[in-house]
TIPAGU-654935 format. One record per residue (C-alpha): residue number from 1; x, y, z. Coordinates in pm, 1 decimal. Layout:
<atoms>
ATOM     i         c1         c2         c3
ATOM   NUM          X          Y          Z
...
</atoms>
This chain:
<atoms>
ATOM     i         c1         c2         c3
ATOM     1     3123.2    30027.3    19821.7
ATOM     2     3428.4    29886.2    20010.7
ATOM     3     3762.8    29865.4    19829.7
ATOM     4     3828.6    29555.4    19622.7
ATOM     5     4111.5    29430.1    19841.6
ATOM     6     3875.8    29429.3    20139.4
ATOM     7     3626.2    29220.2    19947.3
ATOM     8     3896.2    28978.1    19836.2
ATOM     9     4032.0    28952.4    20189.9
ATOM    10     3697.7    28854.2    20337.7
ATOM    11     3613.9    28605.2    20061.9
ATOM    12     3597.3    28232.0    20127.8
ATOM    13     3704.8    27941.8    19909.8
ATOM    14     3555.7    27594.4    19928.1
ATOM    15     3623.2    27278.2    19730.1
ATOM    16     3409.4    27185.4    19436.4
ATOM    17     3397.9    26825.4    19320.2
ATOM    18     3438.4    26778.6    18944.1
ATOM    19     3457.5    26430.5    18789.5
ATOM    20     3665.4    26423.1    18470.2
ATOM    21     3607.5    26124.9    18241.6
ATOM    22     3956.7    26094.2    18090.8
ATOM    23     4163.4    25774.9    18058.9
ATOM    24     4492.2    25968.4    18053.3
ATOM    25     4424.6    26171.9    18366.4
ATOM    26     4273.2    25873.8    18547.2
ATOM    27     4575.8    25654.7    18468.1
ATOM    28     4816.4    25923.7    18590.4
ATOM    29     4614.1    25971.9    18908.7
ATOM    30     4600.3    25600.6    18998.2
ATOM    31     4962.3    25544.7    18898.0
ATOM    32     5088.8    25821.6    19127.2
ATOM    33     4872.5    25695.1    19411.2
ATOM    34     5003.5    25339.7    19370.5
ATOM    35     5365.4    25459.8    19364.5
ATOM    36     5318.6    25663.8    19683.5
ATOM    37     5139.7    25375.4    19854.0
ATOM    38     5412.7    25127.7    19751.3
ATOM    39     5682.0    25365.6    19880.8
ATOM    40     5523.0    25397.3    20223.7
ATOM    41     5446.1    25025.7    20257.7
ATOM    42     5771.0    24889.4    20114.0
ATOM    43     6029.8    25145.9    20224.1
ATOM    44     5890.0    25343.7    20516.8
ATOM    45     5709.8    25063.7    20703.1
ATOM    46     5884.4    24739.4    20600.6
ATOM    47     6243.1    24853.2    20537.4
ATOM    48     6282.3    25150.7    20772.6
ATOM    49     6033.5    25010.2    21028.5
ATOM    50     5879.0    25351.6    21084.3
ATOM    51     5613.3    25196.6    21306.5
ATOM    52     5874.6    25141.3    21580.5
ATOM    53     6017.3    25355.4    21857.4
ATOM    54     6397.2    25346.4    21816.3
ATOM    55     6667.9    25348.1    22084.3
ATOM    56     7018.1    25416.5    21951.1
ATOM    57     7185.0    25471.2    22290.8
ATOM    58     7355.9    25141.1    22367.0
ATOM    59     7539.0    25061.8    22689.9
ATOM    60     7804.6    24794.2    22651.3
ATOM    61     8061.2    24608.3    22860.8
ATOM    62     8335.2    24418.7    22673.7
ATOM    63     8586.1    24167.7    22812.1
ATOM    64     8847.4    24004.5    22585.6
ATOM    65     9086.4    23715.4    22634.7
ATOM    66     9350.0    23573.8    22399.1
ATOM    67     9474.6    23215.0    22426.4
ATOM    68     9766.2    23042.2    22257.0
ATOM    69    10129.4    22934.4    22296.5
ATOM    70    10395.3    23042.6    22046.9
ATOM    71    10767.1    22998.8    21985.8
ATOM    72    10983.8    23298.7    21910.6
ATOM    73    11364.5    23335.2    21898.4
ATOM    74    11417.4    23009.4    22088.0
ATOM    75    11169.1    23102.1    22360.9
ATOM    76    10817.4    22980.4    22438.4
ATOM    77    10574.2    23271.2    22477.0
ATOM    78    10234.2    23278.7    22646.5
ATOM    79     9969.9    23549.9    22658.6
ATOM    80    10160.7    23751.0    22920.1
ATOM    81    10448.1    23786.2    22670.3
ATOM    82    10268.5    23878.0    22348.0
ATOM    83     9948.5    24058.8    22457.9
ATOM    84     9970.1    24426.0    22554.3
ATOM    85     9816.3    24590.6    22750.5
ATOM    86     9695.7    24335.3    23002.1
ATOM    87     9409.9    24096.7    22925.4
ATOM    88     9049.8    24207.0    22949.7
ATOM    89     9046.6    24545.2    22775.7
ATOM    90     8858.0    24626.4    22456.0
ATOM    91     9177.6    24758.3    22290.7
ATOM    92     9483.4    24534.1    22278.9
ATOM    93     9779.9    24435.3    22060.3
ATOM    94     9888.4    24080.3    21976.8
ATOM    95    10266.8    24097.9    21931.4
ATOM    96    10393.2    23899.1    21631.9
ATOM    97    10747.2    24035.9    21601.5
ATOM    98    10987.9    24201.9    21845.7
ATOM    99    11341.2    24337.8    21870.3
ATOM   100    11512.9    24296.3    22208.5
ATOM   101    11795.6    24512.5    22341.5
ATOM   102    11907.6    24343.3    22662.4
ATOM   103    12122.2    24453.5    22956.7
ATOM   104    12095.3    24827.2    22901.4
ATOM   105    12231.6    25053.2    23173.3
ATOM   106    12290.6    25425.3    23219.8
ATOM   107    12622.2    25543.3    23074.9
ATOM   108    12797.0    25667.5    22759.5
ATOM   109    12823.7    25477.2    22430.8
ATOM   110    12834.6    25538.0    22053.5
ATOM   111    12509.3    25621.8    21874.3
ATOM   112    12387.8    25350.8    21637.1
ATOM   113    12195.8    25572.3    21393.2
ATOM   114    12365.4    25627.1    21056.7
ATOM   115    12315.0    26005.4    21052.0
ATOM   116    12553.6    26040.3    21350.0
ATOM   117    12857.3    25890.1    21176.8
ATOM   118    13168.4    26107.3    21217.6
ATOM   119    13544.1    26125.1    21171.5
ATOM   120    13625.5    26391.7    21433.2
ATOM   121    13464.9    26562.2    21731.2
ATOM   122    13374.7    26868.1    21524.2
ATOM   123    13134.9    26653.0    21319.4
ATOM   124    12922.7    26606.7    21632.5
ATOM   125    12894.8    26980.5    21696.8
ATOM   126    12606.8    27187.0    21561.7
ATOM   127    12364.3    26893.6    21569.0
ATOM   128    12053.8    26865.9    21782.7
ATOM   129    12161.6    26805.7    22143.3
ATOM   130    11939.6    26498.0    22170.2
ATOM   131    11900.7    26185.5    21960.5
ATOM   132    11657.4    25898.4    21963.6
ATOM   133    11871.5    25723.5    22225.4
ATOM   134    12013.6    25995.4    22450.5
ATOM   135    12204.6    26325.2    22477.2
ATOM   136    12512.3    26401.6    22265.1
ATOM   137    12840.3    26453.2    22452.3
ATOM   138    13018.7    26615.4    22157.5
ATOM   139    13278.2    26338.2    22118.9
ATOM   140    13340.1    26111.9    21818.5
ATOM   141    13417.9    25758.2    21936.8
ATOM   142    13469.4    25420.1    21766.1
ATOM   143    13151.9    25221.4    21701.4
ATOM   144    13337.3    24918.0    21567.4
ATOM   145    13673.3    24849.1    21399.4
ATOM   146    13587.1    25048.5    21085.7
ATOM   147    13316.8    25297.8    21190.1
ATOM   148    13305.1    25597.6    21425.0
ATOM   149    12989.9    25770.3    21552.6
ATOM   150    12896.2    26047.2    21794.1
ATOM   151    12888.0    25954.7    22162.0
ATOM   152    12564.0    25982.2    22361.9
ATOM   153    12474.8    25963.1    22727.4
ATOM   154    12171.3    25749.8    22807.6
ATOM   155    12073.5    25381.5    22807.6
ATOM   156    12360.3    25180.8    22663.0
ATOM   157    12412.0    24991.8    22439.5
ATOM   158    12174.9    25171.8    22204.3
ATOM   159    11896.1    24995.8    22019.3
ATOM   160    11963.2    24862.3    21668.6
ATOM   161    11622.2    24831.1    21500.1
ATOM   162    11740.7    24782.4    21139.9
ATOM   163    11792.8    24408.8    21175.2
ATOM   164    11554.6    24150.5    21031.4
ATOM   165    11364.3    23946.7    21286.3
ATOM   166    11126.6    23654.4    21229.6
ATOM   167    10748.0    23666.3    21263.5
ATOM   168    10563.6    23450.4    21515.7
ATOM   169    10333.1    23275.8    21269.2
ATOM   170    10180.0    23061.3    21545.7
ATOM   171     9972.9    23367.5    21635.9
ATOM   172     9754.3    23288.0    21335.1
ATOM   173     9604.2    22997.4    21533.5
ATOM   174     9555.1    23190.1    21857.9
ATOM   175     9195.4    23234.1    21971.9
ATOM   176     9020.4    23551.2    22082.7
ATOM   177     8730.2    23527.0    22326.6
ATOM   178     8496.5    23828.3    22338.3
ATOM   179     8241.4    23861.3    22616.7
ATOM   180     7995.1    24135.2    22536.4
ATOM   181     7694.9    24253.1    22738.0
ATOM   182     7461.3    24517.6    22598.9
ATOM   183     7172.0    24718.6    22739.1
ATOM   184     6919.2    24955.2    22581.5
ATOM   185     6806.4    25188.4    22863.0
ATOM   186     6490.6    25312.0    22686.2
ATOM   187     6337.3    24963.4    22687.3
ATOM   188     6531.0    24817.7    22981.2
ATOM   189     6649.9    24538.9    22749.5
ATOM   190     6967.1    24344.3    22837.1
ATOM   191     7144.7    24066.8    22649.5
ATOM   192     7485.3    23894.9    22641.8
ATOM   193     7661.2    23702.6    22366.2
ATOM   194     7721.6    23395.5    22583.6
ATOM   195     7503.7    23085.4    22547.0
ATOM   196     7264.0    22981.9    22826.4
ATOM   197     7412.5    22824.4    23140.9
ATOM   198     7492.0    22456.0    23113.2
ATOM   199     7633.2    22469.2    22758.8
ATOM   200     7994.6    22546.1    22851.6
ATOM   201     8130.1    22241.1    22671.7
ATOM   202     7975.0    22348.4    22345.2
ATOM   203     8110.2    22700.1    22393.2
ATOM   204     8466.0    22570.7    22427.2
ATOM   205     8445.2    22375.8    22101.3
ATOM   206     8282.5    22638.2    21880.1
ATOM   207     8467.5    22875.0    21647.0
ATOM   208     8318.6    23183.1    21489.0
ATOM   209     8197.6    23149.3    21131.0
ATOM   210     7997.1    23428.3    20960.0
ATOM   211     7737.4    23180.6    20827.4
ATOM   212     7758.8    22853.0    21022.2
ATOM   213     7827.9    22988.3    21374.4
ATOM   214     7772.9    23366.1    21372.4
ATOM   215     7696.3    23378.7    21747.6
ATOM   216     8010.1    23200.5    21867.5
ATOM   217     8219.2    23442.5    22081.8
ATOM   218     8551.4    23264.2    22011.0
ATOM   219     8736.4    23386.0    21702.5
ATOM   220     9052.9    23249.1    21542.4
ATOM   221     9296.4    23534.5    21470.6
ATOM   222     9382.0    23394.8    21129.9
ATOM   223     9012.4    23389.8    21035.3
ATOM   224     8969.0    23748.7    21154.1
ATOM   225     9253.1    23863.9    20931.0
ATOM   226     9130.1    23657.3    20635.7
ATOM   227     8773.9    23787.1    20664.9
ATOM   228     8916.3    24139.1    20668.0
ATOM   229     9076.3    24071.5    20328.6
ATOM   230     9435.5    24056.0    20454.6
ATOM   231     9720.5    23804.7    20455.1
ATOM   232     9833.7    23718.8    20808.1
ATOM   233    10214.9    23685.4    20752.9
ATOM   234    10222.8    24008.2    20552.7
ATOM   235    10007.6    24196.0    20800.4
ATOM   236    10203.6    24072.8    21103.2
ATOM   237    10528.5    24211.1    20958.1
ATOM   238    10385.9    24546.5    20843.0
ATOM   239    10350.5    24868.7    21040.0
ATOM   240    10054.9    25093.6    20948.4
ATOM   241     9866.1    25384.7    21103.7
ATOM   242     9610.6    25232.5    21342.5
ATOM   243     9254.9    25169.5    21229.7
ATOM   244     8993.7    24980.4    21428.7
ATOM   245     8872.3    24624.8    21403.2
ATOM   246     8512.6    24608.7    21517.8
ATOM   247     8237.7    24391.5    21649.6
ATOM   248     7875.3    24447.2    21567.9
ATOM   249     7542.3    24392.9    21735.0
ATOM   250     7263.1    24291.6    21498.0
ATOM   251     6894.6    24211.4    21554.8
ATOM   252     6935.7    24256.0    21931.4
ATOM   253     7173.0    23956.2    21938.8
ATOM   254     7547.0    24027.2    21972.7
ATOM   255     7735.4    23915.0    21665.0
ATOM   256     8095.8    23960.8    21558.4
ATOM   257     8253.6    24051.2    21227.7
ATOM   258     8574.3    24216.6    21108.4
ATOM   259     8584.5    24547.8    20931.6
ATOM   260     8766.4    24587.7    20598.3
ATOM   261     9098.4    24682.6    20761.6
ATOM   262     9293.0    24521.7    21047.2
ATOM   263     9598.5    24735.3    21130.3
ATOM   264     9938.4    24658.5    21272.6
ATOM   265    10083.2    24854.9    21558.7
ATOM   266    10427.8    24946.2    21693.7
ATOM   267    10517.6    25007.4    22056.1
ATOM   268    10820.0    25005.5    22287.9
ATOM   269    10827.8    24894.6    22648.7
ATOM   270    11099.9    24806.6    22898.0
ATOM   271    11143.8    24575.1    23194.1
ATOM   272    11368.4    24705.2    23472.7
ATOM   273    11574.9    24512.8    23726.0
ATOM   274    11880.0    24563.3    23951.7
ATOM   275    12195.6    24362.0    23974.6
ATOM   276    12352.4    24262.5    24302.7
ATOM   277    12590.0    24560.4    24287.2
ATOM   278    12290.7    24798.3    24285.2
ATOM   279    12316.5    24910.6    23921.4
ATOM   280    11988.3    24945.4    23734.3
ATOM   281    11944.5    24760.4    23407.0
ATOM   282    11660.8    24707.7    23165.6
ATOM   283    11556.6    24503.7    22862.9
ATOM   284    11408.9    24722.1    22589.1
ATOM   285    11150.6    24559.7    22361.2
ATOM   286    11037.2    24705.4    22030.1
ATOM   287    10718.4    24513.6    21949.2
ATOM   288    10526.4    24482.5    21623.8
ATOM   289    10176.0    24340.3    21635.8
ATOM   290     9814.9    24347.9    21526.4
ATOM   291     9596.2    24593.4    21712.9
ATOM   292     9230.7    24517.0    21785.6
ATOM   293     8972.3    24780.7    21881.6
ATOM   294     8650.1    24605.7    21986.9
ATOM   295     8365.8    24842.2    21901.6
ATOM   296     8002.2    24780.8    21992.5
ATOM   297     7718.7    24958.2    21815.9
ATOM   298     7353.0    24891.4    21742.0
ATOM   299     6994.5    25003.7    21790.6
ATOM   300     6669.3    24856.4    21916.1
ATOM   301     6310.6    24903.9    21803.1
ATOM   302     5968.8    24843.3    21956.7
ATOM   303     5619.7    24891.9    21815.3
ATOM   304     5472.3    25230.0    21902.8
ATOM   305     5126.5    25362.2    21828.3
ATOM   306     5244.0    25725.1    21792.6
ATOM   307     5497.0    25673.4    21507.3
ATOM   308     5253.0    25432.6    21341.3
ATOM   309     4973.8    25693.3    21335.9
ATOM   310     5207.3    25971.9    21224.4
ATOM   311     5341.5    25776.4    20927.3
ATOM   312     4996.3    25640.3    20836.0
ATOM   313     4851.8    25993.1    20823.3
ATOM   314     5154.8    26106.3    20621.8
ATOM   315     5094.4    25823.0    20374.0
ATOM   316     4726.6    25910.5    20314.8
ATOM   317     4810.0    26280.4    20295.0
ATOM   318     5080.3    26217.9    20035.8
ATOM   319     4833.0    26033.9    19815.1
ATOM   320     4681.9    26378.1    19744.1
ATOM   321     4991.9    26456.2    19536.6
ATOM   322     4822.9    26264.2    19253.8
ATOM   323     4534.1    26513.3    19255.0
ATOM   324     4771.1    26810.0    19235.7
ATOM   325     4957.4    26655.4    18942.4
ATOM   326     4635.6    26578.3    18757.6
ATOM   327     4511.1    26936.0    18809.1
ATOM   328     4833.4    27067.5    18656.5
ATOM   329     4785.9    26844.1    18352.5
ATOM   330     4419.8    26935.4    18308.4
ATOM   331     4470.0    27309.1    18348.7
ATOM   332     4771.0    27342.3    18123.2
ATOM   333     4827.6    27051.4    17884.2
ATOM   334     4505.8    26873.7    17783.2
ATOM   335     4265.5    26984.6    17515.1
ATOM   336     3964.4    27153.2    17671.5
ATOM   337     4161.1    27307.1    17960.8
ATOM   338     3952.0    27627.8    17948.9
ATOM   339     3633.8    27424.8    17973.1
ATOM   340     3773.9    27246.4    18282.0
ATOM   341     3870.5    27581.6    18440.5
ATOM   342     3519.3    27712.4    18381.7
ATOM   343     3372.6    27419.5    18571.6
ATOM   344     3632.2    27401.8    18847.8
ATOM   345     3650.8    27771.4    18942.1
ATOM   346     3325.5    27959.8    18998.4
ATOM   347     3253.0    28286.6    19180.1
ATOM   348     2932.3    28301.5    19387.7
ATOM   349     2804.1    28647.7    19496.5
ATOM   350     2667.5    28724.9    19840.1
ATOM   351     2323.0    28588.3    19926.9
ATOM   352     2138.9    28925.5    19908.1
ATOM   353     2240.0    29004.6    19550.4
ATOM   354     1987.0    28915.8    19282.3
ATOM   355     2151.6    28703.4    19016.9
ATOM   356     1958.8    28503.7    18756.4
ATOM   357     1998.8    28135.2    18836.9
ATOM   358     2193.7    27954.1    18568.5
ATOM   359     2024.4    27676.2    18384.1
ATOM   360     2158.9    27329.6    18465.4
ATOM   361     2194.6    27268.5    18094.2
ATOM   362     2322.0    27614.1    18003.8
ATOM   363     2651.4    27627.7    17821.0
ATOM   364     2906.4    27907.2    17872.1
ATOM   365     2960.5    28120.0    17565.1
ATOM   366     3334.6    28044.6    17551.0
ATOM   367     3323.2    27684.2    17667.9
ATOM   368     3537.8    27440.3    17472.1
ATOM   369     3437.4    27091.5    17379.3
ATOM   370     3064.3    27160.8    17371.0
ATOM   371     2801.2    27090.9    17631.7
ATOM   372     2642.1    26779.6    17495.1
ATOM   373     2863.5    26554.6    17712.6
ATOM   374     2834.0    26757.7    18038.1
ATOM   375     2617.0    26613.6    18312.7
ATOM   376     2522.0    26746.0    18652.7
ATOM   377     2420.2    26535.8    18951.5
ATOM   378     2105.7    26665.0    19117.4
ATOM   379     2168.8    26503.1    19455.3
ATOM   380     2541.3    26563.3    19525.9
ATOM   381     2628.1    26877.0    19336.3
ATOM   382     2912.8    26696.7    19158.7
ATOM   383     2986.2    26785.2    18798.9
ATOM   384     3092.0    26515.6    18551.2
ATOM   385     3296.9    26630.5    18253.6
ATOM   386     3370.3    26409.8    17956.7
ATOM   387     3691.1    26500.3    17777.0
</atoms>
């Protein structure tokens, strides 16, 4: 006689079909199946579009152009004056406020920062050798009739950035043109946000609107700021850490829309020139403006037989969860659980062993619920239990 573990190892289990006539178990079984089926149809297939092959690698080319004329500090400014860096890039700043320090040249002059005020030369000793404007010489010199500050060597006169300057509010009506071309390499799909050829007149008259004209590539700066939940005059005069303003691509058609934050930016730049005597001079500009980062993102989908079959098989397989749940209820919670176990699990000896055949109407000694309601199909081998 072989050991028991050997016999158990070489045993075989096969499914046995048992029909349980119970309204509670039947309702739970159909309810779970309907929930699983609704999840796969509503969420997996319709919402997530699991029947598609997805391509999330997007190739994009962005060209921007700002148009508008503004007045600032008695001067008329065009795009070359208030857009930095040059036109055409996907990241740019529209300058709305600036502080000019003109006719600077190399030399010595008093520092304008308040922390370098002094009364004697010794007050300029022991400090950092450099300031925001130049290198300290160690001398205390008059700044004006009543104030003395430490002398520096560098570009003079030094910048005074504590003064109040106006904001170029005309920038609110400037327009931003965004030309965007996208490509999904997996499908070889290409598309641009410009209308078909021959409609140039209509393109020049349109203005972006999130509902009425969502495909128009021309945006009014004031509308961009408003849609981002900001006030243009306040934003134009405020300096914040930079955050991006984005564009979006939706449904394979380029669309545009601002993100919840449009930042302001601060930068300094200088223009150099020489006088007739050969001395070098410059005009230093401290510019405040709104920074735009044009971001392009998106994905594309196409029907594929492989993901469709995979998710369909997963849906039908998951429906079997209802059977597992019903078995747990029958085996542990319902009245007559032992009777169900006796019918569901049965050990059959090997074919050569003589065992008296059980009567189709025989009732186990410890069966619960009686045998008067038990039926056995003669053609399919399926048991029907009434609980």
